[in-house]
N, C-alpha and C positions, 0 to 999 in steps of 0.2 A: 768520635774525637777523643783522643787519649788525654788523661789528666793525671795529676799526682807529680811525684818527683822522680828523678833518675836514681835508681838504687845503686849503692856502692858496689854491689855484686856484679854490676855490668863489666867491671874490670876483669872478671873471670872468663869472659868470652874472648879468649886470646886469639882465636882463629877468625874473629869477625873482620870482614873486609869493608863492608859498607854499612853505615848506620844512618837510616833516613827516618827522622821523627819530626819533620817540618809540618807546619800548619796544624798544630794541636794546641792543647791547653795545658801543657806541661809547665811546672813551676819549680821553685827551689834553685839550688846552685848547680853549676856544672861540676860534678864530683871529680876530685883529683884522680880517682881510679881510672878515668878515661885514659890516662897516661900509660896504663898497662896494656893497651890494645896495640901491640907492636905490629900487627898486620893491617891495621886500619888504613884505608886509602881515602875514603870519603866520609865526612861527618857533616850531615845537613840537619841543623836544628833550628832553622829560621822560622820566624813567626810563631813563637811560643811566649811564655811569661817567665823565662829564666832570669834569675837575679844573681848578684854576687859578681865575682871577677872571673876572668879567663884563667884557669889554673896553669901555673908554671909547668906542671907535669905534662902538659900537652906537647911540649917539645920532645918528649920521649917517643912519640908516635912517628918513628923515623920514616915510615912509608906514606905518611899522610900527603895527599895531593890536593884535596878540596876541603876547606874549612869554612862553613857558612853558619853564622849565628846571628844574622841580621834580624831586625824587628823583634827584639827582646827588651829586657830592662837591665841588661848587664852594666856593671860599673867597674871601678878599678882601672888598671892600666893595661896596656898591651905588654905581655910578658916578653922579656928578652929572649926566651927560649924559642920564640918563633923563628929566629935566625938559624936554629939548628935543623929546621925542616927543609933539607936541601932538595927534596922532591916536590915541595909545595908549589902548586900551580895557581890556586885561587884562595885568597884570604879575604873574607867578606864579613865585616862586623857593623854594617850600616844600621842606623836607627837604634842606637842604644844610648847609654850614658857614660861611655868609656872616656876617661880623662887621661891626664899625663901627656907625654910626648910620643912621637913616633920613634921607636928605638933604632939606633944606628945599625944594630945587628941584623935588622930585617933585610939588609942588602946581601946577607949571606945566603938567603933563599934565592939563589941565582936563576931558578926555573920559574919564578913567579911571573904570571901573565896578567892576573887581575888582582888589584889592590884597591878594595873599596872600604873606605873609612868614614864615609860621609854621615852627617847628622849625628854627631857625638859632641863631646866637650873637649876634644883633643887640642892641646895648646903647644906653644913652643915653636921651634923652627922646623922646616922641612929639611931633613938631614941631607947633606951633600952626597952621602953614600948611595942615595936612591939612584943616582946616575949609573951605578954598576948593574942595575937590573936591566940588562940588555934585551931580555925577552918580554919585558913588561908591555902589555897592550892597552890596559885600562887602569887609570889612576884617578879615583874619585876621593876627594877629601873635602867636599863642600859642606857648608854649614857647620863649621867648627870654630875654634879660636886660634887658628894658626897665625903666626906673625913673622916679621922679617921678610926678606926678599925671596923670590922664586930662584932656587939654585940654578946656576948656569949648567950644571952637570946633567940636568934633565934632558938637555939637548943631545945627550949621548944615548938615550933610550930609543934606539933606532927603529924599534918595532911599535912604538907608542901610537895608538889609534885615537884614544879619547883621554883628554885631560880636563878635569873640572875641579877648580879650586875656589869656586864662587863662595861668597858670604863668609869671608874670614877677615882678618885684619892685616893682610899682606901689603907690604910697601915695596919701594924700589920700582924699577922699570921692568918692562916685558923682555925676557931674554931673547935676543935675536935668533938664537939656536933653535927655538921652538918652531920657527917657520922654515927650518931646514929639514924637519922630520917629514919625509916623503909619504909616510903612511898615516899621518895625522888627519883625521876627518872632523874632529870635534874639539874645540878649544874654548872653554868658558872660564872667565875670570871675573864674573859679575860681582858688584858690591864688595870691593876691597878698597884699599887706599893707594892703589898703583898710580904712579906718576910717570913723567917723561913722555916721549912721543912714540908713535907707532913705528916699529922698526921698518926700514926700507926692505928688509928681507921678506916682508909679507908676500911679495910676489912669487916666492919660491914654493908656496904651499898649494900646489896644484890639486891636491886631494882634499883640501879643507872644505867641509860642507857647512859647518856651523861655526861662526866666529862671534862670540858675545863678550864684549868688554865694557858693558854698561855700568854706570854708577861707580866711577873711579875718578881720578884727577888727571887723566891723560890730557896732554896739551899738544900744541903743534897742529899741523895740517894733515888731512887724509892723504897719504902718499899716492902718487900716480901709479906706483908699482902695484896698486890694488887690482889692476887689470889682469894680473897673473892668476887670480883666484877663479879658475875656470870651472870649478865644481861647486862653488859656494851657493847655497840657497837661502841662508839666513845671516844677515849682517846687522849686528846690534852694537852701535857705538854711542848710545844714548847716555845722557847724564854725565858728561865729561866737560872739558874746557877746550874742545877742539875748535880751531878757528880756520879762517880762510874760506875758500869756495869748495863746493862739491865738485870734485875733479871730473872732467869729461870722460876720463878713463874708466869710470865706474860702469859705463855701458859695455865694457868688455866682459863683465861678470854675467854672462848671458843666462846662467841657471838661477839667478836670484829670484826668490819668491817673496821674501820679507826684508824690508830695509827700515831700520829705526835709527834715525840720526837726531832724534828730539833732544831738547834741553842741552844745547851746546852754544857756540858763538859763531856759527857758520854765517856767511854773508854772500851777497851777490845773487844772481839768478840761478835757477836750477838748470843743469846742462841738458841740451837736446838729446844727448846720448841715452838718457833714461828710456827713450822710446824704443831702444833695442831690447829692453827687458820684457819680452812678450809674455812671459809667465809671471810677472810681478803681481802679487796678490795684496800685499800690505805695504804702504808707503807712509811713514810718519816722519815729518820734518818740523814738527811743532816746536815752539819756544826757541827760535833762533833769530837771526837778523836778516833772513833771506828777503830779497826784494824782486822787483820786476813783475811782469804779468804772469798769471798762471798759464803755462803753455797750452795753446789750443790743441796741440797734437797729443795731449794726455788722453784724448778720446781713443787713441790707438792702443792704450793699455787695457785691452778688453778683459783681462783676467782680474783686474782690481776688484777687491771687495771691501777694502778699507783705505781711505785717503784722509790723512790728517795734516793740515797745513796751518793750523791756528797759531796765533801769537807770533806773527812775523810782520813783514812790511810789504806783502804782496799788494799790487795795485791793479787798476784796470777792471775790466768786466769779467764776470764768471763765464768761462767759455761754454758755448752751446754744445760743443763736441763731447762734453762729459756724458751726454745722453747715450753715447756708444758704449760706455762702461756698464753694460746691462747687468753685471753681477754685483755692482756696488751696493753694499749694505750699510756702510757708515761713511758719512761725508761731513768733515768739520773744516770750515774755512773761516772760523770766527777770529776776531781780534786782528784784522788786517786793515788795509786801506782800499778795499774793493769798492767799486762804484758802479753806476748803471743799474739797470733793472734785473730782477731775478729772471733768468731765462726760462720761458715756458717749457723748454725741452727737458728740464729736470724731472718733469712729471712723467717722462717716458721710462725712467729707471724704476721698473716695477719691483726690483729686488731691494730697493732702499727701504729697509724696515727697522733698523736699529736706531739711527739718529741722523738728522739733518740740522747742522748748526751753522747759521750764517750771521750770528750776532756780532755786534761791535764792529761794524763796517760803515760805509756811507751809501748803502743801497737805497735806491729811490723807486718810485712808481708803485703800482698796486701788486697784490699777490696774484700771480697768474692763476687763471681758472684751472689750468692743467695740474697744478699742485694737488688738487683734490683727487687726482687719480692714484696718489701714493697711499693706497688703502691699507698697506701693511705697516706703515710708519708708526713707530712708538714714541719718538722724542723729536720735537720740532722747536728750535730756538731762533727767532728772528729779532730779538730785542736789540735796542740801541742802534737803530738805523734811521732812515728817513722815509720809510715806507708809508703809503697812504692808501685811501680807498676803504672799502668795506671788507668784512671777514667772511663773506659767504663762501669763498673757495675752500674754507676749512671745515665746512659743515659736514662733509662726507668722510672725514678722516676718523673713522670709527674706532681704529685701534690705538689712537694716541693715548698715552698715559702721562705725558709731560708736554706742556706747551708754554712758551714764554714769548709774548709779542709786545712787551713793555717798551716804553720810550720810543715810539714812532709817531706817525701822524694819522693813525687810523680813525675812521669816523663811522657813524651809523650804529646799528644794532648788533647784538650777539647772536650767533647761531644757536638754535634751541636744541642742544643735545646734552648728553650726560657730562661730557668733559667741561663744557662751558658753564654748566650749572654747579660744578664743583671747583672750578678754577679759582685760585687765590687772587686777591686784589692786587698783590705785588706783580703778578704775571700779566696784568692788564694796565698797570700804572703808566702815567706819562703819555697817554693818548687823549688829548684834550677834547677831541670831537667824538669820542666813543661814549655811548650811553652809559650813564652813571652805574657803577658797580652795585649789585645787590637789588636793583629794582626789577620786579617781575615784568614790567612793561618794556624792559630793554631787550627781551628775547623776541626774535623775528616772528615766532608763531603767535605772539600776542599783539603785534603791530596792527594787523588787520582788524582786530577786535576793538581797537581804541581809536577815537576820533581825534582831530587836531584842533577843534574850536574851543573857545573859552567856556561856552556853556557846558560842553561835554567834560571839560576839565573840572568845572565847579560841581557838576553832577557826580563825577567820580569821587571828588573829595567828600561830598555830602554822604554818598553811599559808604565810603570808608569810615566816616564818623559814626554813622548808625551801626555799622558792623562792629566797630571798636566797642561801642557801648553795649551791644548785645553780647559780645565776647566777654566783657568785664563782668556782666551780670551772671553769665553762664559759668565762668570760672569761679566766681564767689560761691555759687550754689554747689558746684562740683567739689570745691575744697571742703565745704562743710560736710558733704556726704562722705568724702574720702576720710575726713577726720574721724567721723563716727565709725566708719568701717575699720579703720586702723585700730581703734580702741577695742572693738569687738574681736578683731583678729588676734590682738595681743592677749586678750583674756582667754580665748579658746586655744591659743598655742598651736595653731595649725601650721605645719611646715609645707613648703612648696613641693608640689608633685613634679612628675617628669616634665610636664609642659613648662613650668616655671624654671626648671633647671636648664632647659633649652633656651630660656630667655624669651619665650614667645609673648610674654606680656609687654615686652619692649618693641618698639617699631623697628622693622628691618630695613637696611639699606643694601642695595644690590648694584655691583659694578661689573658688567661683562667686559671681557677682553677679546671675545670672539663674538660672531653673530650667533645668538643662541635662541632657542625656543624652550626656555626653562622657567618654571615657576618656583618661587621660594617655598610655597606651600607644599609642593610635591617633594622637594628636596628634604624638607623637615620630616615628612612622613616616612622617609627612608632611613632616618637615623635611629635604627633599632638594633638591638644586639644581634639578631639573626643576619643582619647585613654587614657585620664587621668583617673586613678582609685584612686588617693589619693594625698594629699599634706601634708607635715610635716615641722618641723622646719629646716630640712636639705635639703629638695628638693622636686621635683615633681616625682610621680611614674606613669609610663605608662604601659599599656598592649601592648605587642609586639608579633605579630604572624609571625613566621619564615617560610621560603619557604618550609622547610621539614615537616611542619604541627605542630611543637612544638609551645607552647605558653610560653613566659617568662615574667617576670616583670623587667622593667628597671627604675632605679632611676636616674634622672638628678639632680645633686646637684646644689644648688644655687651658683652662681659665687662668687669667693673670690675677694673682692675689697680692694683697698688701701685706705688710709685716704682721699686722694684728690678725690676719686670717680673713679679712673682709675683702670683697671684690673691689678692685680699683675702679676709678671712674673712666669716662670715655677716652681720656688722654692716654690710657694704657694701650690703646690700639696702635699707637705709633711705636710701641716698643715690641719686644719679644719676637717670636717667629712669624707672627702675622705680618708685621712690618717687613721682616727680612724676605719672606717669600713673595709678597706683593711687589716689593721694590725690585727683587731679583727677576722673578719670572715675568713680571710685567714689561720688562725691557729686553728680554733675550728671545732669539728665534734660532733654533738649530734642530736638525733632523734627529739628533740623539739626546735632546732634552725634552722632558715631558711637557706637553702643550697645556698651558694655563688657560682655563676657560673663563674664569671669573671668580669673584668673591662676594660674600654677603655677610653682614654683621649687624649686631645691635649692641646694646650696652654691655651684655655679659657673654655673648657667644660670637665666635668668629669661624666662618666656614670658607674653605678654599675648594674650588672645583677644577678637576683635571680630566683628561681623557682616561677612560678605563682601559687597563691593560689585562687582557684575558689570561695571559700565561703567568701572572704573578711576578715575583721578583727572581733575580738570579740566585739569591740565597735559597729560596724554596726549591728551585729547579735542581740545585746542586746537592742539597742536604736533606730534602724532605720527600721529593717525589720521584724525579727521573734522572738524577745526576749521573747514574751509571750508564744511561743510554744517551746522554748528551754528547754527540760526536765532537771530536776535537776540532774539526773544521768549523762547526757551529760555535764552539767555545771561543775560537780565535776571532770569528766575526763579531761576537758579542764584546769581547775584550777590545777589539779595534774600534768599534763604534763608541764604546764608553770613553776610550782614550781621546777620540776625536771631539766628543762633547766636552771633556775636561780641558782639552787644548783650546777650544773656543772660549770657555769661561776664563781661562788664565791669560790668553794672549790676544783675543779679539774683542773682549768687552772693555769698555772704558767707563769707570775704572775697572780693573780686573776683578773677577769674582772668585773667592775661595769657598768651596762647598763646606769644608770642615766636618763632614760626616759621611765621606765616601766609603761604602762597604757594599757587599753583595746584596743585602736586603734593600738598598736604596738604588739599585739598578733594576728598573722594571723591564719586562719583556713583552713586546707587542705580539700581534697575531702571527706575523711572519718571523718571530723570534728576533726582531730587531731591538736593540737595547735603548733605554731611555733613562737618563739621570733624573732622579726625583728627590723629594724631601729637602727643600732649601731652607728649612726652619732655622738652621744655624749658619747660613751663608753670610760671608763677610765681604763687603765692597771695599777693596783695598785701595787706599789713596796712593798717589804717586810717591809720597814721602816714605811710606812703609811697605812699598810693593815687595811682595814675596817674603816679608818678614812674618814670623809667627806671632800670634796674639799672645799677650801675657796671660790670658785666660784660656785654659784648655777646653776645647769644645769637642763634642762627639757624643755618641750613645754611651750609656753607662757600661763600664768595663771595656771600652773600646776607644782608641784614639785613631782617627782617620788619617791616611797619608796626607790629605789636604791640609791637616794641621801644620805640617812641615812644608807647605807649598813653596816651591821655588820655581823661577822661570827656566830652570835647567831641565825641567821635565820634557 
């Protein structure tokens, strides 16, 4: 990997046609001597550490066709001389700190096909002159500070295929001419201040594949002309002020895979025509005013993996036919007016592993025994209903990491498993007939051991009193011994050895997220320097060989320290990367995300356990071992798998998850060279209000800012 700065002498290479220095560690400015390269056609400097501005002299490279300086730290403005490059085809400056406005003269580069200005600090208006770029195919300017309206002249860019102006401060209405562009496949205007209604011309966009207008101030109704979108697979109108009904004509968009109409003012029942969308995978109509029953025919949407209908006014029973949606991973029907019993058939949806939320309805009856078959389920919320009976059907949900059954009419004892022994009182509150929280005798395994007579009750109390007195005497003696030992230790000045550094003098707690045959003692024995397989910003990773022949990876997180250098108390466990990884990986399931096996911790040490990946990381494959022999087809498969994992985190998790430290070293490679996203120590759960906005705090490994830091739903 090259480092250092570009020498001014590079301007003497006047016969140079192509200069490819991308993906290095070059720094310093782009020297003005680059303007002397009169024969230069391609200049690729992306993903380095260049600073300063783009030199005005670059306009002297009259034969330049491709200019790519993306992913650097450039500042300054776009020079007016760019308009002098009449042969320029691609101008890409994404992910820098370029400011100022888009120069009007850029329209003189009439051969321009790709204009990528996204993720900078560019402000001002989009110049009307952009409409003269009749060869333009891609125009990306998202995540800037652009303002004003979208110029009508863009409708003259007849070859335009992708337009993304998301995350700016654009106002005005959507130009109808955009929907006359017959080659347009991608139109994204997310998170602006666009108003007005959706143009009726929308039906002319027969090639449009992705239409995302979320988080604006769009009003009016969804036009019936939407049926003309014959190629669309992603429709996002969320976070607007759209009213009226969901038109029946939406069923004409037969290629739809994802629909997000959430957070609007839609009303009425859902149209029957939705059943025509046989490939529909995601349907989110939450936070509207929709009513009527949940259509029983939804069971015919066999491709569904996410169904969100919360915060509406749906009524009636939950249809049994949902059991036919065998790929459903996320089901949220909360905050409606649903009634009747929970259909036992929901237990047949074996793929239901992310969340089942039925809270805030009027559901009655017991929890069906069949719910216990949802062995992969991570989150279950049945709170604020009128459910009754005992909780025994929940005793076999071993993968649950979050459970809320508060404010129902449950009675009896608690299942004796890890979750119920750690569950908070708030998640059980409001069930008057449920055994009091915190009593050992409330767990089913202890019921058979205890009698019901008064004599046994008095006998237990007497035993407890004797035990309490014995403990008091024992503690008094122990405290005296500990006091003497502390004085002796202070005088001798002995420091803790490796065992105390691991915190083994403190009791360990162990929470499995999979069925495991692992002992904490064996894990601790493997935490030695010879087993280290990696180090990162959040901890050290060890290879651990278990007694049963299995091999796992164990991450020991860096300790959390207080300001004065001392270890913080147990409450620090809910902060830092331990909390982030447990909260993140405990609730996600995807073929390209590393499987989280469990965690164990005590006062000073926190350990996370994962599947072991024998081929290391993508970074080591590319740069340390066999990068030259890694075939391009295999590289493509790894890239595609990692992208699918990221898409799942960004679009299919609720709330969305931003990794914030995506890099080659955090893509682990399995036995068959399948990719797995790992190291969620900096992951951020994005709330609806700040969806896809960067954090004010820059996250990532030292010397590296991950693409996820600038996460947008346009990816």
